[in-house]
Residue frames relative to the residue before (quaternion, step in Angstrom):
aa qw qx qy qz dx dy dz
X 1.0000 0.0000 0.0000 0.0000 0.00 0.00 0.00
X 0.1770 -0.7666 0.6120 0.0800 3.51 -1.12 0.77
X 0.3259 -0.7155 0.5817 0.2087 3.54 -1.13 0.71
X 0.1181 -0.7875 0.6045 0.0205 3.54 -0.77 1.13
X 0.2273 -0.6834 0.6637 0.2020 3.52 -1.28 0.49
X 0.0946 -0.8125 0.5748 -0.0223 3.52 -0.63 1.25
X 0.2137 -0.7493 0.6127 0.1319 3.57 -1.02 0.85
X 0.0641 -0.7711 0.6334 0.0090 3.54 -0.92 1.00
X 0.1960 -0.7960 0.5617 0.1116 3.61 -0.44 1.16
X 0.0489 0.8003 -0.5973 0.0215 3.52 -1.24 0.35
X 0.2798 -0.7305 0.5952 0.1838 3.52 -1.38 0.02
X 0.3024 -0.6951 0.6208 0.1999 3.53 -1.00 0.89
X 0.3352 -0.7738 0.5030 0.1894 3.58 -0.71 1.02
X 0.7480 0.1714 -0.1484 0.6238 3.58 1.32 -0.06
X 0.6171 -0.5253 0.4090 0.4195 3.57 -1.20 0.34
X 0.1530 -0.7622 0.6202 0.1047 3.54 -1.04 0.79
X 0.4740 -0.7044 0.4636 0.2536 3.51 -1.07 0.75
X 0.7148 -0.4430 0.3418 0.4195 3.51 -1.36 0.16
X 0.6312 0.5391 -0.3387 0.4430 3.60 1.00 -0.78
X 0.6570 0.4995 -0.3122 0.4706 3.59 0.96 -0.83
X 0.6330 0.5194 -0.3276 0.4714 3.60 0.99 -0.79
X 0.6538 0.5128 -0.3092 0.4626 3.57 0.96 -0.85
X 0.6530 0.5018 -0.3116 0.4741 3.60 0.95 -0.85
X 0.6518 0.5122 -0.3128 0.4636 3.57 0.98 -0.84
X 0.6638 0.4920 -0.3108 0.4698 3.60 0.85 -0.89
X 0.6402 0.5193 -0.3229 0.4649 3.59 1.00 -0.79
X 0.6649 0.5031 -0.3027 0.4617 3.60 0.95 -0.87
X 0.6885 0.4612 -0.2713 0.4896 3.58 1.14 -0.61
X 0.3815 0.7906 -0.4285 0.2139 3.59 1.26 -0.28
X 0.6854 0.4847 -0.3183 0.4405 3.64 0.78 -0.86
X 0.7183 0.4088 -0.2488 0.5050 3.62 1.16 -0.44
X 0.2847 0.7898 -0.4977 0.2179 3.61 1.27 0.32
X 0.4018 -0.7529 0.4672 0.2312 3.62 -0.68 1.04
X 0.4709 0.6805 -0.4519 0.3331 3.62 1.20 -0.12
X 0.6011 0.5691 -0.3557 0.4339 3.60 1.23 -0.31
X 0.6466 0.4765 -0.3210 0.5019 3.60 1.28 -0.08
X 0.6341 -0.5201 0.3966 0.4125 3.58 -1.23 0.38
X 0.6787 0.4957 -0.2966 0.4536 3.58 0.89 -0.92
X 0.6711 0.5128 -0.2990 0.4441 3.56 0.87 -0.96
X 0.6621 0.4939 -0.2933 0.4813 3.53 1.03 -0.80
X 0.6874 0.4897 -0.2823 0.4561 3.58 0.85 -0.98
X 0.7440 0.4041 -0.2102 0.4889 3.58 0.98 -0.86
X 0.3740 -0.7416 0.4803 0.2820 3.61 1.22 -0.25
X 0.2169 0.8144 -0.5096 0.1734 3.57 1.03 0.81
X 0.2770 -0.7502 0.5811 0.1508 3.55 -0.81 1.03
X 0.5387 -0.6333 0.4512 0.3244 3.56 -1.07 0.75
X 0.7888 0.1077 -0.0506 0.6030 3.61 1.14 -0.62
X 0.0315 0.7611 -0.6471 0.0327 3.52 -0.93 1.00
X 0.0902 -0.7887 0.6079 0.0165 3.57 -0.76 1.10
X 0.2754 -0.7689 0.5616 0.1321 3.56 -0.85 1.04
X 0.6869 -0.5068 0.3382 0.3962 3.56 -1.27 0.36
X 0.7015 0.4586 -0.2725 0.4726 3.60 1.12 -0.56
X 0.5631 -0.6421 0.3394 0.3942 3.59 1.33 0.42
X 0.4589 0.5959 -0.5079 0.4200 3.59 1.16 0.44
X 0.0796 -0.8033 0.5891 0.0371 3.56 -1.16 0.51
X 0.1892 -0.7425 0.6265 0.1431 3.52 -1.34 0.28
X 0.1824 -0.7289 0.6516 0.1041 3.52 -1.01 0.95
X 0.0888 -0.7708 0.6288 0.0506 3.58 -0.88 0.93
X 0.0338 -0.8443 0.5295 -0.0747 3.51 -0.43 1.31
X 0.3144 -0.7033 0.6071 0.1946 3.52 -1.16 0.73
X 0.0194 0.8087 -0.5804 0.0939 3.56 -0.69 1.18
X 0.2449 -0.7357 0.6086 0.1685 3.57 -1.04 0.78
X 0.1705 0.7755 -0.5872 0.1569 3.56 -0.87 1.01
X 0.5807 -0.5887 0.4466 0.3417 3.53 -1.34 0.32
X 0.8062 0.1028 -0.0225 0.5822 3.58 1.08 -0.74
X 0.6701 -0.5024 0.3750 0.3975 3.53 -1.29 0.33
X 0.6724 0.4863 -0.3207 0.4566 3.62 0.82 -0.86
X 0.6370 0.5068 -0.3360 0.4737 3.61 1.02 -0.71
X 0.6252 0.5333 -0.3346 0.4612 3.60 1.04 -0.74
X 0.6564 0.5046 -0.3115 0.4663 3.58 0.95 -0.86
X 0.6408 0.5167 -0.3206 0.4686 3.60 0.98 -0.82
X 0.6673 0.4975 -0.3004 0.4659 3.58 0.92 -0.91
X 0.6344 0.5279 -0.3323 0.4565 3.59 0.98 -0.79
X 0.6602 0.4889 -0.3135 0.4763 3.61 0.92 -0.81
X 0.6254 0.5250 -0.3381 0.4678 3.59 1.03 -0.75
X 0.6599 0.4984 -0.3010 0.4750 3.60 0.92 -0.92
X 0.6501 0.5259 -0.3165 0.4479 3.59 0.95 -0.88
X 0.6679 0.4936 -0.3032 0.4672 3.61 0.87 -0.95
X 0.6503 0.5196 -0.3128 0.4574 3.58 0.97 -0.86
X 0.6719 0.4904 -0.2989 0.4676 3.59 0.90 -0.90
X 0.6319 0.5213 -0.3377 0.4636 3.60 0.98 -0.77
X 0.6407 0.5091 -0.3236 0.4750 3.61 0.97 -0.83
X 0.6487 0.5244 -0.3169 0.4515 3.60 0.95 -0.88
X 0.6919 0.4512 -0.2659 0.4969 3.58 1.15 -0.63
X 0.5794 -0.6208 0.3591 0.3873 3.60 1.29 0.10
X 0.5691 0.5811 -0.3825 0.4383 3.58 1.22 0.39
X 0.1885 -0.7673 0.5988 0.1309 3.57 -1.13 0.64
X 0.7527 -0.4089 0.2689 0.4403 3.58 -1.31 -0.01
X 0.6386 0.5181 -0.3335 0.4610 3.60 1.14 -0.52
X 0.7353 0.4117 -0.2405 0.4816 3.61 1.01 -0.69
X 0.7786 0.1201 -0.0829 0.6104 3.59 1.28 -0.29
X 0.0951 -0.8239 0.5585 0.0104 3.55 0.07 1.33
X 0.2594 -0.7788 0.5564 0.1285 3.57 -0.91 0.97
X 0.3209 -0.7093 0.5942 0.2018 3.53 -1.20 0.66
X 0.7280 -0.4214 0.2962 0.4525 3.57 -1.27 -0.15
X 0.4534 -0.6655 0.5267 0.2722 3.55 -1.11 0.78
X 0.0909 -0.7938 0.6012 0.0143 3.56 -1.04 0.83
X 0.4367 -0.6696 0.5285 0.2858 3.58 -1.00 0.81
X 0.2200 -0.7863 0.5703 0.0892 3.54 -0.72 1.17
X 0.8003 -0.1084 0.0943 0.5822 3.57 1.08 -0.72
X 0.2455 -0.7418 0.6066 0.1463 3.53 -1.31 0.39
X 0.1228 -0.7676 0.6286 0.0247 3.54 -0.95 1.03
X 0.0202 0.8693 -0.4898 0.0630 3.57 0.45 1.29
X 0.4690 -0.6490 0.5289 0.2812 3.54 -1.27 0.58
X 0.5743 0.6029 -0.3744 0.4080 3.60 1.22 -0.41
X 0.0633 -0.8011 0.5951 0.0077 3.55 -0.91 0.97
């Protein structure tokens, strides 16, 4: 198994409040990239929201392959958004991208 750091971009179609951001960050907590060498070294936040309502989720995912990691990251992102009370219309996701790999192979 390999640990991947995956970035999932998105756009909030309406302003979201601080409570919603807090719920979303809490729901993403288990996938926080700070548990990886890269996430810790780079100071990657699990949720970053820009002034124009675009956002980036950075998730730590264990998977056998890159495509499986990207699929798992999107699944985690959709689940966390639902837990925060957001749906696909209020928080549209873009394609998941591998940001880093934290492999056991040396």
